[in-house]
N, C-alpha and C positions, 0 to 999 in steps of 0.2 A: 452723569455729571461728575463722577469721581475720576480725578486725573490719575490713573493707575500707571501710566507709562513713566518709566524712570523713578518709580517709587523707591524711597530710601530703606529697603529691607534687604537682608542678605540671603534669606532662604524663603521657601514657600510659606506664605501667610494667607489665611482665608478669613474673610468677614462673612459670617452667616447673619442673615436678616430675617426677622419674622414679618408678618403682615402689618404690624404697627411700626415698622422701621426701627425696631430695637435690634442693636447689633450684638453678636457674640463673636469675639476675635479669637481665632485659633492660630497660634504661632509656634514655630519650632525653636525660636530663640527669644529670650526675654526682651532684648532691645528691639527686635522686630515687633513684638507685641506693643511696646511703648510707641513705636513709630506709627503703627496702624491705629493706635488709640488717638494719637494726635490728629491723624487724618479724619477719623470718625468725629471727634469733637468739632473740628473745623467744618466738616460736611454738614453736620446737624445744627450747629449753634454759632457759626462764625460771626453773624451779625450781632447776636447777643454778647458774645465774648468781646468783640471790638468796643461795644458801648461800655461794658464793665471795665475794660482796660483803660479807656479814656476817663471814666469816672474815678478810678483809683489814682490816676495821675493828675487830676484837676484839669482835664482837657475837654470839658463838655461844651464850652463856648465854640470850640472848633466845629462842633456838629450843629448846634442850634442857634448860634449867634449871641447877641448881647444878653439875652435872658439867662444865659448860662454863666455869666461872669461871676455872680455872687456865689454860685455853687462851686465854681472852680476856686475862688478865693478860700472858701470854707475847706475844701479838700486839700488844698496846698498848705493851709494852716494846720489842719489835723495831721497831715503828712503820714498816711498809712504805710507808705513805702520807706519811711526813714531808716529802718533797720536793715533794709534789703542788702546793702553792701556787706555788712557784717555777716548776714545770713548766708550770702553767697560764699564768703570766705570760709565758712564753717561747714559747708555741705559735705557729708560723707561721699566718697568716690562713687558708691553704688547708686546713691540718690542723684548725683550729678549726671551719671551716665543715663539713668532712666529719664530724667528731665530733658537732657539733650536729645535723646532719641525721640521723645514725645514732640519736641519742637521741630525736629527734622520732618516728621509727618505733618504737623500743623503748617509749617512754612511751605512745604511742598504743595499742599492744597492751596494756600494763599497765593503762591506764585503761578501755579499751573492751571487752576480751575478755569474753565472756559467762561463760566458765568459766576458772578459773585452775588451774595444775598442782596435783596432790594435796599437794605439799610445803607449800603455803600453809596448808591446814587442819591437816595433821599437825604442823607446826612453829609454828603460830600467827603466820604472816606477814601483814602488811598490805600494801595497795597503796601503795607508797612510790616516788615518781618518782625516776628516775636523773638524775644530773648529771655534768658533765665530770669532777669530782673522783672520782666513783665508778669511772669507766672507767680513769682513770690509776692509782688505787690498786689496782685489779684487775691492771693491767699490772705494777705493782711486786710484787704478791703472787706472780705466776707467774715473777718474775725473781729470786727469792731465791737466795742463794749456796748451792750444794749442799754446799760444804765444812762448813756448819753441821751437817749430818747426821753428819759424822765428829767434829768438834770437841766438840759438846755431849755426845756419848756418851763421849768419852774422858776428860773432866774427872775423873770419879770414880776413874780409875786412876792419877792423877798422884802419889798417895801410895804407890804400890807401889815397892819397891826397884829393880825393873828398868825403871822408867818411861823414863829417858833412852834406853836401848837399844830399847825398844818403839817410842818415837816415831821414832827414826831408821829403824827397819825399815819403819814405816808410810809414811814419806815416800819410801822408796827402792825399794820392791818393785813399784810400779805395779800396785796391787791391783784386782780386779774390783769392780763396783758392789755396793752394799748389797743384801742378800738372800741372800748366800752363807754367812752364819753361823747360829748358833742364836739364835732370837728369843724375846722375852718379850712381855708384854702389860700392863705397868704404866703409870703415869701418863706417864713420860717417853717410852715407846714410842708412846702415843697422840698425844702432842703432836708428836713428831718425825714420826710417820706423817702427821699433818696438814700439816706443812711439806713432807714429801716429795711428797705429793699435789699440792701447789701449784707445785712446781718444774717449769716447762716444759722438756721435753727434757733431763731430768737425765742421760739417757744418749743413745744413738742410734747407728745406722749410716747412712752416706750415701756415695754414690759417683757418679762421673761417668765415662763411657766415651767416648773420642774417636771421631771419624768413622771413623778407620782400623780400629777394632776392632768397629765396629757393622755388622750385616747390612743395615741400612737406608741406610747411608752418611751418617748424621747422628748426633750425640751421643745418648747415653742417660743418663738420670738415675734413680737409685733412692734412696729414703730410707725409713727406718722409725724414727720417734722412740720412745724407751723411757720409759714412765711407768707408774704403778700401773695394774693391770688392773682397772678398775671400770666400773660403769654409773651414769649415762650415760658414754660415752666422753669423755675429756678433749679430744677433737677433734670438729669437724664438717666435712663436705665441702661446698663451695659453689662455684658458678660465677658470674662477674660480667661484664657487658657494658654499657658506656656510652661516650660520646665519647672519654674519656681512659683508660679502664681496661677491659681484657679479659683476665681471668685465671681460673684454676681452682686449687683447692688445699685444704689443711687450714687451719682457723682455730681459734683458741681462743674458746670461747663468751664473748661479751661484749667481744671486741676486734675491731674492724672492719678487719682487714687479713689478707692471706694469708700465713701463716707459712712454709709449704712448698708449692711448686707451680710454676706455669708461666704465662707469658703468650705472646703471639704470637711474641716474639723470643727470650726466654731462659727457662731453668728453673733452679731453685735448691733445694738441700737444706741441712741443717745438723746439726751434732752439738755437744753441750755440751762446752766446753773444760775443764770442771771448774776454771774460772779462780777464783783466790783474790781475789775482789773485796772481801774483808773482812780485818780483823785483830781478834783477840781480845786486847785491850790490858789489861795489868796496870797498874792505876791506881797511880801512886806515892803514897807517904804525903803528899807535898806537894800532890798533886792532890786528895786526899780532901776538903780544906777547900773546894775549888771545886765540889763536887757540888751540884746543884740538885734539888729534889724537887717533884713535882707530884702531885696527887690525881686519880684517875680513878674515876668512878662507872660501874659495870657493871650494866646492867639484867638481871634474872634472872627467867626464867619461873617462875611459881608461888611466888615468894619475893621478899622485899624486896631492893632493890638492894644490891650489895656495893661497898665503897670500897677501892681499893688505892693504895698509894704507889709511885711509879716515880721512880727517881733517874737523873739525867743527869750525865755527865762531859763535859769538853771534847772527848773523843774519841768520844762516842756514849752510848747507853743502858747503864746498869749491869745486865748480864744475870746477874751472880752473885747478885742478890737473888731470882731465881726459885727457889722452894723445890725444884723437881724437878731443877734443874741441878747442884747439888752443887759449888759453886765452891771448896770447901775452905778457906773463911775469907778468901780473897783478894777484893779488889775488882776485878772484871773488867768491862770495857765493850766494846761491839761497834762497831767502826769499819767502816762499810760504804759502798761506792761508791753504793749505792742510796739513801742519805740525801742525795745530791747530785742536782741536776736533770739529766736527760738526756731524750732524745726518741726512743724506740724506735718509736713509732707513725708518726711522720713518716718515719723511716728505712725502715720496712717498706713504707709506702705508695709511697715512691719506688722501692724494689726492685720492687714490683708493677707499676710503670709503666716500668721500665728497659728499654732496647733494646739495650744492649751492655755490654761489660766496664767501660768507663770510667764509665758511669752507675751500674752496679751497685756498684762499689767506692766511688764518691763518695757514694752513698746511705748506705752502711754506716759512713762515718766518724763519724756521730752515734750509732751503736748502741753502748751502754755495757754493758748486762747483760740477761739472763745471757750471759756470754761464749760466743760460738759460732764454730766453724770453719764458714764458709759456703762451699759448693761451687756451682759455676757451670757452665752450658753454654749455648750459643746455636745458633740455626738456621744460622749461618754456619760452624759446625764447631769453634768454640773451646771449650775447657774451662779452668777455673781454680779457685783457692781462695784464701781469705784468712782472717785472724783478726779477727772483729768484736767488739771489747771495749774498755773503758777500765779501765786498771789503774794503781795507784800504782807509781812507779819505785823499787821496793825493791832491796836488795842481792841479788846473784845467788844466793848460797848459801841453802839452806833454813834456817828458824829452828831454834834449839836446843830449842824447846818449842812446845806448842800455843798458849800465850799468849806475847805479846811485849811489850817495853817500848814506850812511846808512839812512839818513832822521830821522825825529822825531818819537820816539816810539809811541807817542800818536795816530798817524795815523792808527796804527795797533791794538792798545789796545782796541779801541771801533769802530769796523768796521761798515760801512753802510750795511743795510740789505734791504730786499724787501720793508719794511715799509717806507724806506727813498727815494725810487725811484718811478717814475711815474707809476700809474695804471689807466687802462681805463675800463669802463663798458658801454656797449651799445653806441659806438661812432655813431654819426649821419650818417656817410657814410654807415653803415650797414655791414661792412666787416673789417677784420684785416688780413694783410699778413706780414710775416716775412721771411727774407732770409739772415740772418747774416749781415744785414746792420748796419751802424753807428747809435747808438741811438741819440736822441736829448740831449739837455743840461741837466745834472743831478748834484746832490750835490757834486759828485766827479767823476773823469774820469772812465768810464766803461773799456776802453782799448784804443789801439792805432792802431790796424790793423783790418780792416773790409773788407767785400766783397763790391764791387760796388753796387749801387742801382738797377742795371739792372734787376736782377731776381725779386726783390720786385716789381718794376714798371711793369714788364711783368705780374706777378701774378695779380696785381691790375687791369691792363688793361683787362685781361681775365675774372676776377671775376665781373667787374662792367658794363658789357654789359646790354642791355635793357631787355633781356629775363630772366625769373627765371631759376635758376640752379638746375640740377638734379645730382644724384650720377654719372650717365654716363658722364655728363659734367665735373665733378670733376676728374673723371678718365682720361678724355682726357686732361685736364689741366696739370695733373701730368706728362704727357708724352710730353708736349710741348717742341719743340727743336728750336724755332726761337730766334735768337739773334739780337736785334736791333743795338747793338753797332758794331757788325761785319758788318752788312749791311751798316751802316754809313761809316765805314772804307773802305768797298768795293767801295762806291761811290767816296771817295777820290782817291782811287787807279785808278779808271777809268778816273777821271779827270786828274790825273798826267800822265797817260798813253798817253792820247791825246796830252798833252804838250810835253811828251818825244819823241813822233813820232818814234817808234822803227824802221820803215823803211822796214826791211826785211820781216815783216809779220809772222815771226816764232812764235810769241806769240799770234797770233789772235785766234786760236782755244781755247786756255786757257782763253783769255779775253772774248771770246764769252760765255764760261761757266760762267765766273764771271758776265757778264752783264745780264744774264737770271736768276741768282740765286735770290731766294726769302728771303734768310737769314735763311732758315731752315737747320739744321744739321741732315737731315735724312740719313739713312745708304746708300741709293741709290743716294744721291746727288753728282753730278759731280762739281757743283758750290762751295759747301762747301770745297771740297778737293782743288779746284783751288785757293780759297781764302787763305787757310792755307799754301799752297805751296808758293804762292807769298809773304805772310807775313814772312814766315820763311827765304826765300832767301834774301828778302830785309833787314831784320834784320841782317843777316850774313854779308851783304855788307856794312851796315852803322855803326854797333856797334862792337867794339872790343870784342873778346871772353870773357875776364875777366869781362867786363861790363855786358854782357849777363848772365854770371855765377853769378855775384853778385845780379842781379835782380832775378834770379831763386832761390836764397836763401830766398827770401821773398814770400809772397802770391800774389805779384802783377807784375810778370814778364811781362805779356802781356800788361798791362796798361802802365808800365814804358817804355817798348820798343816802344809802339805806340807814347808816348809823345816825345821820342827822334827822331822818324821818322818825326813827325810834325815839330820839332825844327831844323831839318837838313837844311843846305843851299840848296836852290832849285836846283842849278846846280849839286851839289853833289848827291842829292836825285834822280834827273832825270837819271844821269849816273848809279847809283846803281839800279834803277828800270829797266832800259834796260837789265842789266846783270841778275837781279833777274827773269825777265820774261823769258829770255833764259834758265836759270837753271830750273825754275819751269816747263816750257813747256816740258823739257826732262823727267820730273818725272810724266807726266800726259798722260799715254797711252789712247787709244781710249775707252777702257772698264773700265777706272778708275772711282771709286766712293768712297765717304767718308768711307763707311763701309769696303772697301777692305784694307784700311790703319788703320782705327780706330776700334779696336777690343775689345770685351768683353772676357777677359781671366780670368777664375776662377780656382784657384789652392789652395790646402791645404798648410799650412805653410811648410810642409815637401817638397813641391816643390822647396824650396830654397836649398835643400841639393845637393851636387855635385854627379854626376854619376847617382844616383837613383831618383833624383828630378823629372825627366820627367814622372815617374810613378804616380805622384800625381798632375798632371796638367790635368784638366778634360774638360774645356770649352774653345773654341776659335771660336767666332762668330762675324760677323759684327754687329756693334751697332751704334745707333744714339746718338745725344747729343754732348755737348762740355763742356768746363770748365765753361761757363757762361750762359748756358741754364737752364730753369726750370728743365727739366730732365737732371740732372748734370751727366756728364761722363768726368771727368777731364783728361787732356792729356798734354803731353809736346808739345812745339813748335818744330816741326820736319817735315821732308819730308819722313820719314821712316814709316814702319809698326810699330804700337805702341799699347799698352794696355791702356784702360780706367780703371785705377787701383783704382779710388776713385770716389764715387758719390752716386746716389740714389740707395741704395741697399735694401730698404724695403719701402712699401707704406701702408698707412692706410686711410680709409674713414669711417666716421660715419654719419648717418642721424638720428637726434634726434627725428624724428617723430615716430620711431619704435625701441624698444630695440633690435630687431633682425637684424636691417639693419647696420651691421658693416662689413667691408671688409678689408682684409689684403693680402699681397703677399710679398715674399722674392725673391731676385735675387740669388737663390740657392735652398735650400730645408730645411725642418724642422729637418731632422735627421742628426746628425754629424758623423754617422758611415760610414767609408769608405766602399764602395760597396753596401750600402743600396739603395733600389729602391726609397727612398725619400731623398736621399742625394742632388740631383740637379734637382728634378722633377718640381720645380716651375720656372725654368729659362725660358722655353718657354711661360708659361702664363704671366710671368713678362714682357717679350718682347712684347707680344700681348696686354698688358693692361688688363688682366683678374685678378680676385681677388678670394680669398677664403672667403666665407660668414661665419661670426662668430656670431651666435645668443647669446643673453643673457638669454632668457627665457629657463629654464631647460626643460620644456616640448618640446620645439622646438629642443633642443640639443638631447634629447632622440630619437626623430623621425628621425633626419637627420644624426647623427653620427652613422655609422653602427656597429662599433666595441666597445667592452666593456671589461674593466679589473675590476674585483670585488676584493676589498681589505677588509679584515676583521681581527680583532685582533686574 
């Protein structure tokens, strides 16, 4: 199915494939490598890439009809590609040449492939050549500010009497990622779900272990980015070899650089900083007269085009005009660092080629968004980390509200960059772990909403034991499902249960399961399910529905709910607990286990379509993990069967002692083609903790990758 005739390469180029359809490209020239990479991305993920391209440009209604109009209006308002013309003008020559070669390969496939992915027929897509602007707009789409997912949901609660206190708590409690609350399925959920699906590395774990703690005598790197669990995977695995580039790692389909991975000299991972690269600006009355309006025409499948009006303020697009957002009568605009030019592709290409700490940190000075804590290790034994982000120089204290006044332009005119934030090389403890935690004090605020420190502490606990760590140890750590916070809460529940004296004993089997629970969210754990059932029903008894819903709008529903449970009057809590035990016991049959309620469900985006959607839902399996475990599998607070729709969807391990000791796996498969044998073949290995080995030495690749595609001009 690969159209190799007339391929746009100048010299012999070979694509080596393993049994999982993972490619390793061997090229004699850099531009030929880029062209082959474009061919590979299109061959594996063209349907996915085309859907993302249209999402980034607000063209979803072209594919799915009138139901996509509001999403298109939202994307055209947010305008992720606004800065693309300036970005194009500022591209370094070497990056432009690389991207143009990548596009030659991509467009060759698009033009010459005898069969196109099923999405083309299902969604009515045409063969439409890609340009530089398309790639850069896609890069901006996957760089959106994850804080929008909190802010846009919270706006409707600003009219509540306790809003100021709620906002202060949300900013202060370091809440877990979205997925921990009770969810809905209305228009705003669908739109925000699309935004969440676009946000690369919205969560993540990453860690580096120094040579002194490693069984091989060289640093170890582990990373597992957290994104929605969908098919095709948001990542693909690839290996590259040319005169200036030899790397393996995880790539975003459509973006020609290794996001997480390893070259001959260094390895790197990253976690989302949850950096506030945006302000939700309250437009003053004096600024309303400065608003400009433009008309946008949205093509709609099966219907006439729709015309929408989009207003712009001096601070950015007016988002309060979006009907689903509920701005409360205020005029609110979105000021975003992504509307300014920056060059993350050049930054990452330079990281891919870096040979030492100096080159690594210099490369990332141009990386603006999405803000990342980047972790580093090299074959010489060094480890380090830095903050790769561009942020306005705001005042240190958190804002008093989700929306802010315009503020001084100077804060945005000269943003802080990685050079202004703390950097570490070879810390004395010999390890670095990151899990979206709140950074220490910096020259300006990084953000306001972070994950609790539990995952980071658990990683540090597992990494700092007495014995030297091996690759197998790292693989085990990446699948750890113990939650100390839940265990501490379990202990409180048991103490309250004794005081509450249920009397009838109806809750004793459930409480026995709780009492013997180790805090591990394994799929076969009865105690994990018992704990979640009691917590859910206790929350329902103690907290009004709107309060729970407002908490669910943030990333910290579980933390906020537990704080309210602790603060409840003892008599009221005891009465609620007795009833919660009764309700939970009814939902815990004898054969109940966490994995029977907590499911891994993998579906193609077409699975959201009415009537035919069930044809595109492929996996429904019991799964381990929770919203706050190292192996993240985020879930709502519920007593029903539910999907872990967000979490650890890919894993990476590198041992710097040997260029060939690099390991990757996806919660899905490498191929994006519906019906392919490699569409979901990595699900079982991912669940078992197995990995695909990705060597860097080309002689090793030639010997262990059994399939070859020869490309010639």
